[in-house]
N, C-alpha and C positions, 0 to 999 in steps of 0.2 A: 858471803851468803849469796847464793844464786836463787833467782826466782823466775820460773817459767810460767807461773800462774798469775794472771792478771785479776784485778778485782771483778771484772766481768764474768770470769769463770765461776765465781761464787754464786752467780745468779743463774747458772746453767741448770736446766732440768735434765738430770741424768736418768731418771726412771720415767720413761714415756707413758707408762701405765697410769701415772698421776695427772696426765694432761686432762683438762676439762673441755668437752666439746662446746663449741660456740664461744669460747673465751679467746680474747686477743693475746697473741704472743709475738715476740720479736724473734725472727730467725736470723742466724748469722751464716752466710754462705762460706764455702771453703776459701773464697778469696777475701773474706773479712767484711763483705757488704752486709748491712742489716736490712731486713725486709719485714714490714708489718704484715701479720697474717692472722687468720682465724683458724683454730683447730677444728677439723671436720670429723675426726675419728680415726680408728686404726685403718691401715690400708689392706689391700688384698694379700700382699706378700707378708710373710711372717715377720713381725717386728717393725713393720713400716708404719708411717703416720701420714695422713692426708691433711694438708693445709690449703686454705684459700688465701692466696697472696693478694695484697692491695698495693698497687703502684700507680703513679701518675699516668704512666703509659697504658695502663689497663690492668684488670684483675685476671687471675688465672688459678688453676688448681696445681698443686705441687705435692708429689708423693716423695717422701724421703725415707731412707734407711739409715740406721746408725752408722754404717761404714761409709756413707756417702760424703762425710766431711762437714755436714751441716750441724749446727748447734741450735738447740731450742732454749731460748732465754726465758727467764721468769715472765709470767703473764703481766700484762699492764694492769695496774691497780685502778679501781674506780675512785673518783673523787667524792663519791657519796659518803 
């Protein structure tokens, strides 16, 4: 049995229209790095999404397209 799907891929958001603005998500870069971010809304380019990334080195805006190799992982759950 071959498996190219990891358990993390089950948490991937495939339909970006279901993203909720101002909700925290984890993004995975094409290199496999994970980045905490907040969804800001759809981008100007068709199908793109704008995120506000949070890193120790500083915060910044990131616009991604489905073909860029980035993955949007499930939103972070509140403890409430």
